[in-house]
C-alpha positions as CSV (number, residue, x, y, z in Angstrom):
1,M,-14.8,-185.4,-55.5
2,A,-16.6,-184.9,-58.8
3,Q,-20.3,-184.0,-58.7
4,P,-22.7,-186.8,-59.6
5,P,-24.5,-186.7,-62.9
6,C,-27.9,-187.2,-61.1
7,W,-28.8,-187.2,-57.4
8,A,-31.6,-186.8,-54.9
9,E,-31.5,-184.1,-52.4
10,I,-33.2,-185.0,-49.1
11,S,-34.3,-182.1,-46.8
12,L,-34.1,-183.4,-43.2
13,P,-35.5,-180.2,-41.8
14,R,-38.5,-180.5,-44.1
15,L,-39.0,-184.1,-43.0
16,K,-39.0,-183.0,-39.3
17,E,-41.5,-180.3,-40.0
18,N,-43.8,-182.7,-41.8
19,F,-43.6,-185.0,-38.7
20,N,-44.5,-182.0,-36.5
21,I,-47.4,-181.2,-38.7
22,V,-48.7,-184.7,-38.2
23,R,-48.0,-184.5,-34.5
24,R,-50.1,-181.3,-34.2
25,H,-52.8,-182.8,-36.3
26,V,-53.3,-186.0,-34.2
27,G,-52.6,-184.4,-30.9
28,P,-49.9,-185.0,-28.3
29,E,-51.9,-187.7,-26.5
30,R,-51.5,-190.1,-29.5
31,K,-48.3,-192.0,-30.3
32,I,-46.8,-192.0,-33.8
33,L,-45.2,-194.9,-35.5
34,A,-43.3,-193.4,-38.5
35,V,-43.2,-195.8,-41.4
36,V,-39.6,-196.1,-42.9
37,K,-40.0,-199.3,-44.9
38,A,-38.6,-199.6,-48.4
39,D,-35.5,-197.5,-47.5
40,A,-37.8,-194.9,-46.1
41,Y,-39.8,-194.7,-49.3
42,G,-36.5,-194.2,-51.2
43,H,-35.2,-191.4,-49.0
44,G,-32.7,-193.5,-47.1
45,A,-33.8,-195.4,-44.0
46,V,-30.9,-194.7,-41.7
47,P,-30.7,-190.9,-42.1
48,V,-34.4,-190.6,-42.1
49,A,-34.9,-192.8,-39.0
50,R,-32.2,-190.8,-37.2
51,A,-33.9,-187.5,-38.0
52,L,-37.3,-188.9,-36.9
53,E,-35.7,-190.1,-33.6
54,E,-34.4,-186.6,-33.1
55,V,-37.8,-185.0,-33.5
56,G,-39.5,-187.5,-31.1
57,T,-41.1,-190.3,-33.0
58,D,-42.5,-192.9,-30.7
59,A,-41.7,-195.9,-32.9
60,L,-40.6,-196.9,-36.4
61,G,-42.3,-199.3,-38.8
62,V,-40.5,-201.5,-41.3
63,A,-41.6,-204.4,-43.6
64,C,-39.0,-207.1,-42.8
65,L,-36.4,-208.1,-40.3
66,G,-33.6,-207.0,-42.5
67,E,-34.8,-203.5,-42.6
68,A,-35.1,-203.5,-38.8
69,I,-31.5,-204.9,-38.3
70,E,-30.1,-202.2,-40.6
71,L,-31.5,-199.5,-38.3
72,R,-30.3,-201.2,-35.2
73,Q,-26.8,-201.7,-36.6
74,A,-26.8,-198.0,-37.4
75,G,-27.5,-197.2,-33.8
76,I,-31.2,-196.4,-34.0
77,G,-32.7,-197.1,-30.6
78,A,-36.4,-196.3,-31.1
79,P,-38.9,-199.2,-30.9
80,I,-39.1,-200.9,-34.3
81,L,-42.2,-202.9,-35.4
82,V,-42.0,-205.4,-38.2
83,L,-45.4,-204.7,-39.7
84,T,-45.6,-207.7,-42.0
85,G,-44.5,-210.3,-39.4
86,F,-41.6,-212.7,-39.6
87,Y,-40.4,-216.0,-41.1
88,P,-39.8,-219.1,-39.0
89,G,-36.2,-219.0,-37.8
90,E,-36.0,-215.2,-37.3
91,E,-37.2,-215.3,-33.7
92,Q,-33.7,-215.3,-32.2
93,E,-32.7,-212.2,-34.2
94,L,-35.8,-210.4,-33.2
95,L,-34.8,-211.0,-29.6
96,A,-31.2,-210.2,-30.1
97,H,-31.9,-206.9,-31.7
98,N,-34.8,-205.9,-29.5
99,I,-37.2,-205.8,-32.5
100,T,-41.0,-206.0,-32.0
101,P,-42.6,-208.6,-34.3
102,G,-46.1,-208.3,-35.8
103,I,-48.0,-211.6,-35.3
104,T,-49.9,-212.3,-38.5
105,E,-50.9,-216.0,-38.0
106,V,-51.6,-218.2,-34.9
107,G,-48.6,-220.5,-35.4
108,Q,-46.2,-217.6,-34.8
109,V,-47.2,-217.3,-31.2
110,E,-45.6,-220.6,-30.3
111,L,-42.4,-219.8,-32.2
112,L,-42.0,-216.5,-30.3
113,E,-42.9,-218.0,-26.9
114,R,-40.3,-220.8,-27.4
115,A,-37.6,-218.3,-28.3
116,A,-38.4,-215.9,-25.5
117,R,-38.6,-218.7,-23.0
118,G,-35.2,-220.0,-24.1
119,A,-33.7,-216.5,-23.7
120,G,-35.3,-216.2,-20.3
121,R,-36.9,-212.9,-21.1
122,K,-40.2,-211.4,-22.3
123,L,-40.8,-210.2,-25.8
124,R,-43.1,-207.4,-26.8
125,C,-45.4,-208.2,-29.8
126,H,-48.3,-206.8,-31.8
127,V,-51.1,-208.8,-33.3
128,K,-52.4,-207.9,-36.8
129,V,-56.1,-208.8,-37.5
130,D,-57.2,-209.2,-41.1
131,T,-60.3,-207.1,-41.2
132,G,-60.8,-207.2,-45.0
133,M,-57.5,-206.5,-46.7
134,G,-57.2,-210.2,-47.5
135,R,-53.4,-210.3,-47.1
136,L,-51.6,-210.7,-43.8
137,G,-53.3,-210.9,-40.5
138,V,-55.2,-213.3,-38.2
139,P,-58.6,-213.9,-39.7
140,P,-61.5,-213.0,-37.4
141,A,-62.6,-216.7,-37.2
142,E,-59.2,-217.6,-35.7
143,V,-59.1,-214.9,-33.1
144,P,-60.3,-217.3,-30.3
145,R,-57.6,-219.8,-31.2
146,L,-55.0,-217.0,-31.2
147,L,-56.2,-215.9,-27.7
148,D,-55.8,-219.4,-26.4
149,A,-52.2,-219.4,-27.7
150,L,-51.4,-216.0,-26.1
151,S,-52.9,-217.2,-22.8
152,A,-50.5,-220.1,-22.8
153,S,-47.5,-217.8,-23.6
154,P,-46.3,-216.1,-20.4
155,H,-43.1,-214.8,-22.1
156,L,-45.0,-212.7,-24.6
157,E,-46.2,-209.2,-23.8
158,L,-49.0,-208.1,-26.1
159,E,-48.2,-204.4,-26.6
160,G,-50.3,-203.7,-29.7
161,L,-53.3,-204.6,-31.8
162,Y,-53.6,-203.4,-35.4
163,T,-55.0,-203.8,-38.9
164,Q,-54.5,-202.5,-42.4
165,F,-57.1,-200.5,-44.3
166,A,-57.7,-201.4,-47.9
167,S,-59.2,-198.2,-49.2
168,S,-59.1,-195.5,-46.5
169,E,-58.8,-192.8,-49.2
170,D,-62.1,-193.8,-50.7
171,F,-65.1,-192.0,-49.1
172,T,-67.5,-193.3,-51.8
173,S,-67.3,-196.8,-50.2
174,N,-68.1,-198.0,-46.7
175,Q,-65.3,-200.6,-46.7
176,T,-63.3,-198.7,-44.1
177,E,-66.3,-198.5,-41.8
178,Q,-66.8,-202.2,-42.2
179,Q,-63.2,-202.9,-41.4
180,V,-63.4,-200.7,-38.3
181,A,-66.4,-202.6,-37.1
182,C,-64.6,-205.9,-37.6
183,F,-61.6,-204.7,-35.7
184,E,-63.7,-203.4,-32.8
185,K,-65.3,-206.9,-32.5
186,A,-61.9,-208.5,-32.4
187,R,-60.7,-205.9,-29.8
188,R,-63.7,-206.8,-27.6
189,Q,-62.8,-210.4,-27.8
190,F,-59.2,-209.6,-26.7
191,A,-60.6,-207.5,-23.8
192,E,-62.9,-210.3,-22.7
193,R,-59.9,-212.5,-22.3
194,G,-58.0,-209.9,-20.3
195,F,-55.8,-208.6,-23.2
196,R,-56.0,-204.8,-23.3
197,P,-52.9,-203.7,-25.3
198,P,-52.0,-200.1,-24.9
199,L,-51.2,-199.5,-28.6
200,I,-54.2,-199.7,-30.9
201,H,-53.4,-198.6,-34.4
202,L,-55.4,-198.7,-37.6
203,A,-54.7,-195.4,-39.4
204,N,-52.4,-195.2,-42.4
205,T,-51.6,-191.9,-44.1
206,A,-55.1,-191.4,-45.7
207,A,-56.8,-192.3,-42.4
208,V,-54.4,-190.0,-40.5
209,V,-55.4,-187.2,-42.8
210,A,-59.2,-187.6,-43.0
211,R,-60.5,-190.3,-40.6
212,P,-59.9,-189.2,-37.0
213,E,-62.3,-191.8,-35.7
214,T,-59.7,-194.4,-36.6
215,W,-56.8,-192.9,-34.8
216,G,-56.8,-195.2,-31.8
217,T,-53.9,-194.7,-29.5
218,M,-51.2,-194.7,-32.2
219,V,-51.2,-193.8,-35.9
220,R,-48.9,-194.9,-38.7
221,P,-48.0,-192.1,-41.1
222,G,-46.1,-193.0,-44.2
223,S,-46.2,-191.0,-47.3
224,I,-47.3,-187.8,-45.6
225,L,-44.0,-187.7,-43.7
226,Y,-42.2,-187.5,-47.1
227,G,-44.4,-184.6,-48.2
228,Y,-47.2,-185.9,-50.3
229,L,-50.9,-186.8,-49.8
230,S,-52.9,-189.2,-51.9
231,F,-55.9,-187.8,-53.7
232,M,-59.0,-188.8,-51.8
233,D,-62.3,-189.9,-53.5
234,F,-65.3,-188.0,-52.0
235,R,-68.9,-188.2,-52.9
236,A,-70.2,-185.5,-55.2
237,G,-70.6,-182.2,-53.4
238,D,-68.3,-183.2,-50.5
239,D,-64.8,-182.9,-52.0
240,R,-62.5,-181.9,-49.1
241,N,-59.1,-182.4,-50.8
242,A,-58.2,-178.7,-50.9
243,A,-59.2,-178.2,-47.3
244,L,-57.2,-181.2,-46.2
245,Q,-54.1,-180.0,-48.1
246,A,-54.4,-176.6,-46.5
247,K,-54.8,-178.2,-43.0
248,L,-51.7,-180.4,-43.5
249,P,-49.3,-178.2,-45.5
250,V,-46.5,-180.9,-45.8
251,K,-43.8,-180.3,-48.4
252,P,-41.9,-182.9,-50.5
253,V,-38.7,-184.0,-48.8
254,L,-36.9,-185.3,-51.9
255,T,-35.8,-183.4,-55.0
256,L,-34.5,-185.4,-57.9
257,K,-32.0,-183.6,-60.1
258,A,-29.8,-184.4,-63.1
259,R,-27.0,-182.4,-64.8
260,I,-27.1,-181.9,-68.5
261,Y,-24.4,-184.0,-70.2
262,Q,-24.5,-182.6,-73.7
263,V,-26.7,-180.2,-75.7
264,R,-27.1,-181.2,-79.4
265,E,-28.7,-179.5,-82.3
266,F,-31.0,-181.2,-84.9
267,G,-32.9,-180.1,-87.9
268,P,-36.6,-180.8,-88.4
269,N,-37.7,-184.4,-89.0
270,S,-34.8,-185.9,-87.1
271,P,-35.7,-189.2,-85.4
272,L,-34.3,-189.6,-81.9
273,G,-33.8,-192.4,-79.4
274,Y,-34.8,-196.1,-79.5
275,G,-37.5,-196.9,-82.0
276,S,-37.4,-193.3,-83.3
277,R,-40.4,-192.7,-81.1
278,F,-39.7,-188.9,-81.2
279,V,-39.2,-187.0,-84.4
280,T,-38.3,-183.3,-84.2
281,A,-41.0,-181.0,-85.7
282,R,-38.6,-178.0,-85.9
283,P,-34.9,-177.1,-85.6
284,S,-34.3,-178.3,-82.0
285,R,-31.8,-178.2,-79.2
286,I,-31.8,-181.5,-77.4
287,A,-30.2,-182.1,-74.0
288,V,-28.8,-185.5,-73.1
289,V,-29.6,-186.2,-69.5
290,P,-27.7,-188.9,-67.6
291,I,-30.6,-190.7,-66.0
292,G,-32.7,-193.7,-67.2
293,Y,-34.6,-196.8,-66.1
294,G,-31.3,-198.2,-64.7
295,H,-31.6,-195.4,-62.1
296,G,-35.3,-196.1,-61.5
297,W,-36.5,-193.4,-63.9
298,R,-39.0,-195.7,-65.5
299,R,-39.1,-196.4,-69.2
300,A,-42.9,-196.2,-69.0
301,L,-42.6,-192.5,-68.5
302,T,-41.5,-192.1,-72.2
303,G,-43.4,-189.2,-73.7
304,R,-45.3,-188.6,-70.5
305,C,-43.1,-186.4,-68.3
306,R,-41.2,-183.1,-68.1
307,A,-38.4,-181.4,-66.2
308,L,-37.7,-177.9,-64.9
309,L,-34.8,-175.9,-66.3
310,H,-34.0,-172.3,-65.5
311,G,-37.5,-171.8,-64.2
312,Q,-39.2,-173.3,-67.3
313,S,-40.9,-176.6,-68.0
314,V,-39.2,-178.7,-70.7
315,P,-40.6,-181.9,-72.1
316,L,-38.6,-185.2,-71.9
317,V,-38.7,-186.7,-75.3
318,G,-37.8,-190.0,-77.0
319,T,-37.7,-193.5,-75.4
320,I,-36.1,-193.5,-72.0
321,G,-33.1,-195.7,-72.0
322,M,-31.3,-197.5,-69.3
323,D,-28.8,-194.7,-68.8
324,L,-30.0,-191.7,-70.7
325,T,-33.0,-189.5,-71.2
326,L,-33.5,-186.6,-73.7
327,A,-35.0,-183.2,-73.0
328,D,-36.1,-180.8,-75.6
329,V,-34.5,-177.5,-74.5
330,T,-35.2,-175.6,-77.7
331,D,-37.2,-173.0,-75.8
332,V,-34.5,-172.4,-73.2
333,P,-31.7,-170.8,-75.2
334,A,-29.5,-170.5,-72.1
335,A,-29.4,-174.3,-71.6
336,R,-25.8,-175.5,-71.4
337,P,-24.0,-178.7,-70.3
338,G,-23.7,-178.8,-66.6
339,D,-27.0,-177.1,-66.0
340,E,-29.3,-178.7,-63.4
341,L,-32.7,-180.1,-64.3
342,V,-35.3,-180.9,-61.7
343,L,-37.3,-184.1,-62.4
344,I,-39.1,-184.3,-59.1
345,G,-39.4,-181.4,-56.7
346,S,-39.1,-177.7,-56.9
347,N,-36.7,-175.2,-58.4
348,G,-38.0,-172.3,-56.4
349,V,-40.3,-171.1,-59.2
350,A,-42.2,-174.2,-60.2
351,S,-42.5,-177.8,-59.0
352,I,-43.1,-181.3,-60.2
353,P,-44.7,-183.3,-57.3
354,P,-44.1,-187.1,-57.2
355,T,-47.8,-187.5,-57.6
356,E,-47.5,-186.0,-61.1
357,V,-44.9,-188.6,-62.1
358,A,-47.1,-191.3,-60.5
359,R,-50.2,-190.3,-62.5
360,A,-48.1,-190.5,-65.7
361,L,-47.4,-194.1,-64.8
362,G,-50.9,-194.9,-63.5
363,S,-49.3,-195.6,-60.2
364,V,-48.7,-194.0,-56.8
365,A,-46.0,-191.7,-55.5
366,S,-44.7,-194.3,-53.1
367,E,-43.8,-196.6,-56.0
368,V,-42.0,-193.8,-57.9
369,L,-39.9,-192.7,-54.9
370,S,-39.1,-196.2,-53.5
371,G,-38.1,-197.3,-57.0
372,L,-35.3,-194.8,-57.3
373,G,-32.2,-197.0,-57.3
374,K,-28.7,-197.0,-55.8
375,R,-27.3,-195.3,-58.9
376,I,-28.8,-192.1,-57.6
377,P,-26.8,-190.8,-54.6
378,R,-28.8,-189.3,-51.8
379,V,-27.5,-186.0,-50.6
380,Y,-28.8,-184.9,-47.2
381,R,-29.4,-181.2,-46.4
382,D,-29.6,-180.2,-42.7
């Protein structure tokens, strides 16, 4: 079989080591729900989930029923929590596939109770409380009504209580502390009604890294498993980013590569690509690289990114097309068709972290990686 023109190499051993780093960080007494939504942040949900099962994750987190069913159909047996809840009509499939729903509004309790009663079995569930994110979750004012509904639902087993932080990476604001206080008030209300779920989880990746007071009995690492940490905002004189990076030495799991298709020579003042947005300033050797926005290599990266070739950094030039990108390899005389370029990851000498690409887009690494499309085959390294 011919080698693909561009591909993503996924290091499963590195994924497992990143998981173990998190495990050591939070301690063995705390459970870990590994987040594998959005096709495991673009890494491939099934192979990633299988590797995380092998290394001992306690549960997996997805964003929708379809993501959960994909894992079940692939033979994944770990508990799966649908973090963003479910749509009316999905209750039977939740039961059929032994998937744990997140309850994000009061009306979902009755739907789940009716389905579980009809199946003659109990259904584990988690309740999400909206403590300030303003998206999904039971508002604090509706917690008493939710508790009434749960009390009238003998077929539901409340296994977990959780919330979502809006800005846990921001230590210049007290929003996270306010959310924790709101969550604790709700938890006391649950306890007063006899509900003491064993799984209490608030901490996303940033909170896992730097807010141990939020760890509860379970944490929800996402991006850290795939090898990158978001930059944290600390108050002046209290920047702990370097120390946190040293304490959690995770490594990127994905390396994005492309193979040079052609190398062409141009004189100075040659316009290249759509809109002639790049004009050569000297005699130049330009590599045609078979990756573009149709692969998820975003057009907005035009003029803002680079690649690694033979240990050197080379600029990507011209407007990124749907299928092709150009690289200026003038300063790499050995560049030839078939040579590998690294667009994200390491070539053993230098590296381009996904956070660098994200900064060029004014975005986050999660968007960059989860946006890599099906045109890019994933190649798994054991």
